[in-house]
ZALOLO-470763 format. One record per residue (C-alpha): residue number from 1; residue in three letters; z, x, y. Coordinates in steps of 0.25 Angstrom, whole numbers, always signed. Last residue first. Layout:
% residues N
<rec k="NUM" r="ALA" z="Z" x="X" y="Y"/>
...
END
This chain:
% residues 322
<rec k="322" r="VAL" z="+628" x="-34" y="+658"/>
<rec k="321" r="MET" z="+631" x="-32" y="+643"/>
<rec k="320" r="GLY" z="+640" x="-22" y="+637"/>
<rec k="319" r="GLY" z="+651" x="-14" y="+644"/>
<rec k="318" r="PRO" z="+643" x="-1" y="+646"/>
<rec k="317" r="LYS" z="+628" x="-5" y="+648"/>
<rec k="316" r="GLY" z="+619" x="-4" y="+636"/>
<rec k="315" r="GLY" z="+622" x="-19" y="+633"/>
<rec k="314" r="HIS" z="+610" x="-26" y="+639"/>
<rec k="313" r="TRP" z="+609" x="-21" y="+653"/>
<rec k="312" r="TYR" z="+608" x="-6" y="+648"/>
<rec k="311" r="PRO" z="+597" x="-10" y="+637"/>
<rec k="310" r="ILE" z="+602" x="-8" y="+623"/>
<rec k="309" r="VAL" z="+592" x="-4" y="+612"/>
<rec k="308" r="SER" z="+598" x="-4" y="+598"/>
<rec k="307" r="ILE" z="+593" x="+3" y="+586"/>
<rec k="306" r="ASN" z="+599" x="+1" y="+572"/>
<rec k="305" r="ARG" z="+607" x="+11" y="+562"/>
<rec k="304" r="GLY" z="+608" x="+19" y="+575"/>
<rec k="303" r="ILE" z="+600" x="+20" y="+587"/>
<rec k="302" r="GLN" z="+606" x="+14" y="+600"/>
<rec k="301" r="ILE" z="+597" x="+14" y="+612"/>
<rec k="300" r="THR" z="+603" x="+12" y="+625"/>
<rec k="299" r="MET" z="+595" x="+7" y="+638"/>
<rec k="298" r="LEU" z="+601" x="+14" y="+650"/>
<rec k="297" r="ASP" z="+587" x="+14" y="+657"/>
<rec k="296" r="GLU" z="+576" x="+5" y="+651"/>
<rec k="295" r="ALA" z="+567" x="+8" y="+639"/>
<rec k="294" r="VAL" z="+555" x="-1" y="+635"/>
<rec k="293" r="VAL" z="+556" x="-5" y="+621"/>
<rec k="292" r="VAL" z="+544" x="-4" y="+611"/>
<rec k="291" r="THR" z="+543" x="-13" y="+599"/>
<rec k="290" r="GLY" z="+533" x="-8" y="+589"/>
<rec k="289" r="ASP" z="+518" x="-10" y="+589"/>
<rec k="288" r="TYR" z="+513" x="+3" y="+595"/>
<rec k="287" r="GLU" z="+499" x="+7" y="+600"/>
<rec k="286" r="GLN" z="+494" x="-5" y="+608"/>
<rec k="285" r="SER" z="+508" x="-9" y="+610"/>
<rec k="284" r="LEU" z="+509" x="+3" y="+620"/>
<rec k="283" r="GLU" z="+499" x="-4" y="+629"/>
<rec k="282" r="GLN" z="+507" x="-17" y="+629"/>
<rec k="281" r="LEU" z="+520" x="-10" y="+631"/>
<rec k="280" r="VAL" z="+515" x="-2" y="+643"/>
<rec k="279" r="GLU" z="+509" x="-15" y="+649"/>
<rec k="278" r="GLY" z="+523" x="-22" y="+648"/>
<rec k="277" r="THR" z="+529" x="-10" y="+655"/>
<rec k="276" r="SER" z="+520" x="-13" y="+667"/>
<rec k="275" r="VAL" z="+509" x="-3" y="+671"/>
<rec k="274" r="PRO" z="+512" x="+1" y="+686"/>
<rec k="273" r="ASP" z="+504" x="-4" y="+697"/>
<rec k="272" r="PRO" z="+506" x="+8" y="+707"/>
<rec k="271" r="LYS" z="+515" x="+13" y="+701"/>
<rec k="270" r="LEU" z="+519" x="+20" y="+688"/>
<rec k="269" r="LEU" z="+523" x="+16" y="+675"/>
<rec k="268" r="VAL" z="+529" x="+28" y="+668"/>
<rec k="267" r="LEU" z="+539" x="+22" y="+658"/>
<rec k="266" r="HIS" z="+550" x="+32" y="+655"/>
<rec k="265" r="THR" z="+554" x="+24" y="+642"/>
<rec k="264" r="LEU" z="+547" x="+16" y="+631"/>
<rec k="263" r="MET" z="+554" x="+13" y="+618"/>
<rec k="262" r="ALA" z="+551" x="+13" y="+603"/>
<rec k="261" r="LEU" z="+561" x="+8" y="+592"/>
<rec k="260" r="LYS" z="+560" x="+11" y="+577"/>
<rec k="259" r="PRO" z="+550" x="+22" y="+581"/>
<rec k="258" r="ARG" z="+536" x="+22" y="+575"/>
<rec k="257" r="THR" z="+532" x="+36" y="+578"/>
<rec k="256" r="GLN" z="+516" x="+34" y="+578"/>
<rec k="255" r="ALA" z="+516" x="+20" y="+584"/>
<rec k="254" r="PHE" z="+527" x="+24" y="+595"/>
<rec k="253" r="VAL" z="+518" x="+36" y="+599"/>
<rec k="252" r="ARG" z="+505" x="+28" y="+600"/>
<rec k="251" r="GLY" z="+512" x="+17" y="+608"/>
<rec k="250" r="VAL" z="+517" x="+28" y="+617"/>
<rec k="249" r="ASP" z="+503" x="+33" y="+619"/>
<rec k="248" r="ARG" z="+498" x="+18" y="+621"/>
<rec k="247" r="PRO" z="+509" x="+17" y="+632"/>
<rec k="246" r="THR" z="+504" x="+30" y="+639"/>
<rec k="245" r="ALA" z="+512" x="+43" y="+637"/>
<rec k="244" r="HIS" z="+516" x="+52" y="+649"/>
<rec k="243" r="HIS" z="+511" x="+63" y="+657"/>
<rec k="242" r="ASP" z="+498" x="+57" y="+661"/>
<rec k="241" r="ILE" z="+505" x="+45" y="+667"/>
<rec k="240" r="ALA" z="+512" x="+54" y="+678"/>
<rec k="239" r="VAL" z="+499" x="+61" y="+682"/>
<rec k="238" r="LYS" z="+491" x="+48" y="+682"/>
<rec k="237" r="VAL" z="+502" x="+41" y="+691"/>
<rec k="236" r="ALA" z="+500" x="+53" y="+701"/>
<rec k="235" r="PRO" z="+485" x="+52" y="+700"/>
<rec k="234" r="HIS" z="+485" x="+37" y="+705"/>
<rec k="233" r="THR" z="+471" x="+31" y="+705"/>
<rec k="232" r="ALA" z="+466" x="+33" y="+691"/>
<rec k="231" r="LEU" z="+480" x="+31" y="+684"/>
<rec k="230" r="ILE" z="+482" x="+19" y="+692"/>
<rec k="229" r="GLU" z="+469" x="+13" y="+688"/>
<rec k="228" r="PRO" z="+472" x="+16" y="+674"/>
<rec k="227" r="ARG" z="+485" x="+9" y="+674"/>
<rec k="226" r="ALA" z="+497" x="+17" y="+672"/>
<rec k="225" r="ALA" z="+506" x="+20" y="+660"/>
<rec k="224" r="ALA" z="+518" x="+29" y="+655"/>
<rec k="223" r="VAL" z="+527" x="+29" y="+643"/>
<rec k="222" r="GLU" z="+539" x="+36" y="+638"/>
<rec k="221" r="HIS" z="+544" x="+35" y="+624"/>
<rec k="220" r="VAL" z="+557" x="+31" y="+617"/>
<rec k="219" r="PHE" z="+557" x="+32" y="+602"/>
<rec k="218" r="VAL" z="+569" x="+25" y="+595"/>
<rec k="217" r="ASP" z="+572" x="+26" y="+580"/>
<rec k="216" r="ALA" z="+563" x="+38" y="+579"/>
<rec k="215" r="TYR" z="+555" x="+40" y="+566"/>
<rec k="214" r="GLN" z="+545" x="+49" y="+572"/>
<rec k="213" r="ALA" z="+547" x="+55" y="+586"/>
<rec k="212" r="GLN" z="+543" x="+69" y="+582"/>
<rec k="211" r="ALA" z="+529" x="+68" y="+578"/>
<rec k="210" r="ILE" z="+526" x="+58" y="+590"/>
<rec k="209" r="LEU" z="+533" x="+67" y="+600"/>
<rec k="208" r="ASN" z="+523" x="+79" y="+595"/>
<rec k="207" r="GLU" z="+511" x="+69" y="+596"/>
<rec k="206" r="ASN" z="+514" x="+66" y="+611"/>
<rec k="205" r="TYR" z="+508" x="+55" y="+619"/>
<rec k="204" r="ARG" z="+513" x="+60" y="+633"/>
<rec k="203" r="THR" z="+527" x="+63" y="+636"/>
<rec k="202" r="ASP" z="+540" x="+61" y="+644"/>
<rec k="201" r="HIS" z="+552" x="+58" y="+636"/>
<rec k="200" r="SER" z="+548" x="+54" y="+622"/>
<rec k="199" r="HIS" z="+562" x="+50" y="+617"/>
<rec k="198" r="VAL" z="+565" x="+49" y="+602"/>
<rec k="197" r="PHE" z="+578" x="+43" y="+596"/>
<rec k="196" r="VAL" z="+580" x="+45" y="+581"/>
<rec k="195" r="ARG" z="+592" x="+41" y="+573"/>
<rec k="194" r="GLY" z="+596" x="+47" y="+560"/>
<rec k="193" r="ALA" z="+610" x="+50" y="+565"/>
<rec k="192" r="TYR" z="+605" x="+56" y="+578"/>
<rec k="191" r="GLU" z="+591" x="+61" y="+582"/>
<rec k="190" r="VAL" z="+585" x="+62" y="+596"/>
<rec k="189" r="ARG" z="+570" x="+65" y="+597"/>
<rec k="188" r="PHE" z="+567" x="+70" y="+611"/>
<rec k="187" r="ALA" z="+554" x="+71" y="+620"/>
<rec k="186" r="TYR" z="+551" x="+84" y="+627"/>
<rec k="185" r="ALA" z="+543" x="+90" y="+638"/>
<rec k="184" r="PRO" z="+538" x="+105" y="+638"/>
<rec k="183" r="ARG" z="+530" x="+105" y="+646"/>
<rec k="182" r="ILE" z="+528" x="+96" y="+658"/>
<rec k="181" r="PHE" z="+516" x="+102" y="+665"/>
<rec k="180" r="GLU" z="+506" x="+98" y="+655"/>
<rec k="179" r="GLY" z="+511" x="+84" y="+652"/>
<rec k="178" r="HIS" z="+522" x="+77" y="+645"/>
<rec k="177" r="ASP" z="+518" x="+81" y="+631"/>
<rec k="176" r="VAL" z="+530" x="+81" y="+621"/>
<rec k="175" r="GLU" z="+539" x="+92" y="+615"/>
<rec k="174" r="ILE" z="+550" x="+85" y="+606"/>
<rec k="173" r="ALA" z="+564" x="+89" y="+608"/>
<rec k="172" r="ARG" z="+574" x="+85" y="+597"/>
<rec k="171" r="ILE" z="+588" x="+80" y="+598"/>
<rec k="170" r="VAL" z="+597" x="+80" y="+586"/>
<rec k="169" r="LEU" z="+611" x="+73" y="+587"/>
<rec k="168" r="GLY" z="+618" x="+75" y="+573"/>
<rec k="167" r="ASP" z="+630" x="+82" y="+579"/>
<rec k="166" r="LYS" z="+621" x="+91" y="+588"/>
<rec k="165" r="ASP" z="+607" x="+95" y="+587"/>
<rec k="164" r="HIS" z="+600" x="+96" y="+601"/>
<rec k="163" r="VAL" z="+587" x="+102" y="+605"/>
<rec k="162" r="VAL" z="+579" x="+100" y="+592"/>
<rec k="161" r="GLY" z="+565" x="+104" y="+594"/>
<rec k="160" r="GLU" z="+555" x="+106" y="+605"/>
<rec k="159" r="SER" z="+561" x="+116" y="+616"/>
<rec k="158" r="TYR" z="+574" x="+117" y="+623"/>
<rec k="157" r="GLU" z="+580" x="+124" y="+635"/>
<rec k="156" r="HIS" z="+595" x="+122" y="+637"/>
<rec k="155" r="PRO" z="+601" x="+122" y="+651"/>
<rec k="154" r="VAL" z="+616" x="+121" y="+655"/>
<rec k="153" r="ILE" z="+617" x="+112" y="+667"/>
<rec k="152" r="ARG" z="+630" x="+116" y="+674"/>
<rec k="151" r="MET" z="+639" x="+105" y="+681"/>
<rec k="150" r="HIS" z="+650" x="+106" y="+670"/>
<rec k="149" r="GLU" z="+650" x="+121" y="+673"/>
<rec k="148" r="PRO" z="+655" x="+118" y="+687"/>
<rec k="147" r="ASP" z="+668" x="+113" y="+682"/>
<rec k="146" r="ILE" z="+671" x="+101" y="+690"/>
<rec k="145" r="GLU" z="+680" x="+94" y="+701"/>
<rec k="144" r="ASN" z="+688" x="+107" y="+706"/>
<rec k="143" r="ASP" z="+684" x="+102" y="+720"/>
<rec k="142" r="ALA" z="+677" x="+116" y="+722"/>
<rec k="141" r="VAL" z="+670" x="+113" y="+708"/>
<rec k="140" r="ARG" z="+665" x="+100" y="+713"/>
<rec k="139" r="ILE" z="+659" x="+105" y="+726"/>
<rec k="138" r="ALA" z="+652" x="+117" y="+720"/>
<rec k="137" r="ARG" z="+646" x="+108" y="+709"/>
<rec k="136" r="ASP" z="+640" x="+99" y="+719"/>
<rec k="135" r="PRO" z="+634" x="+110" y="+727"/>
<rec k="134" r="ALA" z="+629" x="+118" y="+714"/>
<rec k="133" r="THR" z="+622" x="+106" y="+708"/>
<rec k="132" r="ALA" z="+608" x="+111" y="+712"/>
<rec k="131" r="GLN" z="+611" x="+125" y="+708"/>
<rec k="130" r="TRP" z="+616" x="+122" y="+694"/>
<rec k="129" r="ALA" z="+605" x="+112" y="+693"/>
<rec k="128" r="GLY" z="+594" x="+122" y="+696"/>
<rec k="127" r="GLU" z="+599" x="+131" y="+685"/>
<rec k="126" r="ALA" z="+599" x="+120" y="+675"/>
<rec k="125" r="ILE" z="+585" x="+116" y="+679"/>
<rec k="124" r="ASP" z="+580" x="+130" y="+678"/>
<rec k="123" r="ALA" z="+587" x="+132" y="+664"/>
<rec k="122" r="ILE" z="+580" x="+119" y="+660"/>
<rec k="121" r="GLY" z="+566" x="+125" y="+662"/>
<rec k="120" r="SER" z="+561" x="+126" y="+648"/>
<rec k="119" r="PRO" z="+564" x="+112" y="+641"/>
<rec k="118" r="GLY" z="+577" x="+106" y="+643"/>
<rec k="117" r="HIS" z="+592" x="+105" y="+638"/>
<rec k="116" r="VAL" z="+603" x="+102" y="+648"/>
<rec k="115" r="HIS" z="+617" x="+105" y="+645"/>
<rec k="114" r="LEU" z="+627" x="+100" y="+656"/>
<rec k="113" r="PRO" z="+639" x="+109" y="+657"/>
<rec k="112" r="GLY" z="+653" x="+105" y="+652"/>
<rec k="111" r="THR" z="+663" x="+94" y="+653"/>
<rec k="110" r="ARG" z="+654" x="+83" y="+658"/>
<rec k="109" r="GLY" z="+663" x="+72" y="+664"/>
<rec k="108" r="GLY" z="+654" x="+64" y="+674"/>
<rec k="107" r="PHE" z="+655" x="+49" y="+676"/>
<rec k="106" r="LYS" z="+670" x="+50" y="+671"/>
<rec k="105" r="GLN" z="+674" x="+61" y="+680"/>
<rec k="104" r="PRO" z="+673" x="+76" y="+678"/>
<rec k="103" r="ILE" z="+660" x="+78" y="+687"/>
<rec k="102" r="SER" z="+651" x="+87" y="+679"/>
<rec k="101" r="GLY" z="+642" x="+76" y="+674"/>
<rec k="100" r="THR" z="+639" x="+72" y="+689"/>
<rec k="99" r="MET" z="+633" x="+86" y="+692"/>
<rec k="98" r="ALA" z="+625" x="+89" y="+679"/>
<rec k="97" r="MET" z="+621" x="+75" y="+676"/>
<rec k="96" r="ASP" z="+616" x="+73" y="+691"/>
<rec k="95" r="PHE" z="+608" x="+86" y="+690"/>
<rec k="94" r="LEU" z="+602" x="+82" y="+677"/>
<rec k="93" r="GLY" z="+597" x="+69" y="+682"/>
<rec k="92" r="SER" z="+583" x="+75" y="+686"/>
<rec k="91" r="PHE" z="+580" x="+78" y="+672"/>
<rec k="90" r="HIS" z="+570" x="+68" y="+666"/>
<rec k="89" r="ASP" z="+565" x="+61" y="+678"/>
<rec k="88" r="SER" z="+562" x="+75" y="+685"/>
<rec k="87" r="HIS" z="+552" x="+79" y="+674"/>
<rec k="86" r="TYR" z="+557" x="+92" y="+667"/>
<rec k="85" r="HIS" z="+556" x="+89" y="+652"/>
<rec k="84" r="SER" z="+564" x="+83" y="+641"/>
<rec k="83" r="ILE" z="+578" x="+86" y="+646"/>
<rec k="82" r="PHE" z="+590" x="+86" y="+636"/>
<rec k="81" r="ILE" z="+604" x="+84" y="+641"/>
<rec k="80" r="THR" z="+617" x="+88" y="+636"/>
<rec k="79" r="ASP" z="+631" x="+86" y="+643"/>
<rec k="78" r="VAL" z="+631" x="+71" y="+643"/>
<rec k="77" r="CYS" z="+644" x="+64" y="+645"/>
<rec k="76" r="GLY" z="+645" x="+70" y="+659"/>
<rec k="75" r="VAL" z="+637" x="+59" y="+665"/>
<rec k="74" r="GLY" z="+648" x="+49" y="+661"/>
<rec k="73" r="LEU" z="+644" x="+38" y="+653"/>
<rec k="72" r="GLY" z="+645" x="+23" y="+655"/>
<rec k="71" r="ILE" z="+631" x="+19" y="+653"/>
<rec k="70" r="GLN" z="+628" x="+18" y="+668"/>
<rec k="69" r="SER" z="+635" x="+32" y="+670"/>
<rec k="68" r="LEU" z="+624" x="+38" y="+660"/>
<rec k="67" r="ARG" z="+613" x="+31" y="+669"/>
<rec k="66" r="ILE" z="+619" x="+37" y="+681"/>
<rec k="65" r="ALA" z="+619" x="+51" y="+676"/>
<rec k="64" r="ALA" z="+604" x="+50" y="+671"/>
<rec k="63" r="GLY" z="+600" x="+45" y="+684"/>
<rec k="62" r="ARG" z="+587" x="+53" y="+685"/>
<rec k="61" r="GLY" z="+583" x="+59" y="+672"/>
<rec k="60" r="CYS" z="+591" x="+67" y="+662"/>
<rec k="59" r="ASP" z="+583" x="+69" y="+649"/>
<rec k="58" r="ILE" z="+589" x="+67" y="+636"/>
<rec k="57" r="LEU" z="+604" x="+66" y="+637"/>
<rec k="56" r="VAL" z="+614" x="+69" y="+626"/>
<rec k="55" r="LYS" z="+627" x="+62" y="+622"/>
<rec k="54" r="GLN" z="+634" x="+66" y="+609"/>
<rec k="53" r="ASP" z="+646" x="+60" y="+603"/>
<rec k="52" r="GLY" z="+638" x="+53" y="+592"/>
<rec k="51" r="ALA" z="+624" x="+52" y="+597"/>
<rec k="50" r="GLU" z="+621" x="+48" y="+612"/>
<rec k="49" r="ILE" z="+608" x="+51" y="+618"/>
<rec k="48" r="LEU" z="+606" x="+48" y="+633"/>
<rec k="47" r="THR" z="+592" x="+47" y="+638"/>
<rec k="46" r="SER" z="+587" x="+51" y="+652"/>
<rec k="45" r="THR" z="+574" x="+48" y="+659"/>
<rec k="44" r="GLY" z="+575" x="+46" y="+674"/>
<rec k="43" r="PHE" z="+581" x="+32" y="+678"/>
<rec k="42" r="ALA" z="+574" x="+19" y="+676"/>
<rec k="41" r="ASN" z="+581" x="+7" y="+683"/>
<rec k="40" r="ILE" z="+583" x="+13" y="+697"/>
<rec k="39" r="GLN" z="+569" x="+19" y="+697"/>
<rec k="38" r="PRO" z="+565" x="+33" y="+703"/>
<rec k="37" r="ASN" z="+551" x="+36" y="+698"/>
<rec k="36" r="PRO" z="+553" x="+49" y="+689"/>
<rec k="35" r="ILE" z="+552" x="+40" y="+676"/>
<rec k="34" r="GLY" z="+562" x="+31" y="+670"/>
<rec k="33" r="THR" z="+570" x="+29" y="+657"/>
<rec k="32" r="GLY" z="+584" x="+34" y="+660"/>
<rec k="31" r="LEU" z="+597" x="+32" y="+653"/>
<rec k="30" r="LEU" z="+590" x="+28" y="+640"/>
<rec k="29" r="THR" z="+603" x="+28" y="+631"/>
<rec k="28" r="VAL" z="+601" x="+33" y="+617"/>
<rec k="27" r="LYS" z="+612" x="+31" y="+606"/>
<rec k="26" r="LEU" z="+610" x="+37" y="+592"/>
<rec k="25" r="VAL" z="+620" x="+29" y="+583"/>
<rec k="24" r="ASP" z="+626" x="+37" y="+572"/>
<rec k="23" r="SER" z="+640" x="+34" y="+577"/>
<rec k="22" r="SER" z="+639" x="+19" y="+575"/>
<rec k="21" r="THR" z="+635" x="+9" y="+586"/>
<rec k="20" r="THR" z="+625" x="+1" y="+578"/>
<rec k="19" r="SER" z="+614" x="-9" y="+583"/>
<rec k="18" r="ASP" z="+608" x="-20" y="+576"/>
<rec k="17" r="THR" z="+593" x="-20" y="+574"/>
<rec k="16" r="MET" z="+582" x="-15" y="+583"/>
<rec k="15" r="HIS" z="+591" x="-21" y="+593"/>
<rec k="14" r="LEU" z="+585" x="-22" y="+607"/>
<rec k="13" r="THR" z="+595" x="-26" y="+618"/>
<rec k="12" r="GLY" z="+589" x="-33" y="+630"/>
<rec k="11" r="PHE" z="+576" x="-40" y="+625"/>
<rec k="10" r="ASP" z="+565" x="-39" y="+635"/>
<rec k="9" r="ASN" z="+573" x="-28" y="+643"/>
<rec k="8" r="ALA" z="+569" x="-18" y="+632"/>
<rec k="7" r="ALA" z="+554" x="-20" y="+633"/>
<rec k="6" r="ALA" z="+547" x="-26" y="+621"/>
<rec k="5" r="HIS" z="+535" x="-24" y="+613"/>
<rec k="4" r="PRO" z="+528" x="-34" y="+605"/>
<rec k="3" r="ARG" z="+523" x="-31" y="+591"/>
<rec k="2" r="PRO" z="+509" x="-25" y="+590"/>
<rec k="1" r="MET" z="+499" x="-34" y="+582"/>
END
């Protein structure tokens, strides 16, 4: 019989075993776990990777700067960002990161340009950002407040394979299938000190992702679901759902990769009459018998000798428990 699945807020802090805080820990903070729909509790997709002295952002959706502030970090602590694809909920926070990060105060503090890595098209985004931020930059330069170069986005185009390799932190881009008109789109495999974290980002069921997500300590995957009658009568919902993986798809992915810990994020459960999270987990359990955690914004995952998952309201917030 399949083992029961659990949502994160059922148990507060999940410890696979006891946690560790040594320098070989790969720390992942899910800053945003939402979809394009504006939601106060689920901002756009954005994931902070911390390994040694490095801080790297993967995707930069709506509210990324606010979420960094909530965990006690200045926006300028990040100078390297990877964008998985060009849906708004994965990169609309870039312009805030560029402008706010350049301000030489505790909430900003970046001392150089913002390096943004993306698929083909990233140079156009960087050029557009330079133009869009010009009014703010001109004022702050006139006030001798900032170095204008600190507001610049430096574009770096990447393709499948290793996109970052520095001081033991390796990030690999994995091409996935997010639909005919969203090519290329990428998942990421993050490796550090023998730890492995995989994030699917947006994709349908994908064999390439399965092949490259083996032996993950933590595998975070998106999911989408709608009732058959809604799909039949609401074309816009069907278009959205068709670009993502169903619960059974995700169950098959987890069953074939067997991560130590499986997580769901970016839940596309659209109105009217949205499918519940419980229904998603029940359908997924038809294919996968392991524990599945439902991600929340600001949830921290510490992958070291052991794995700990810490929701923001249960110890992830600076200063400890609320």
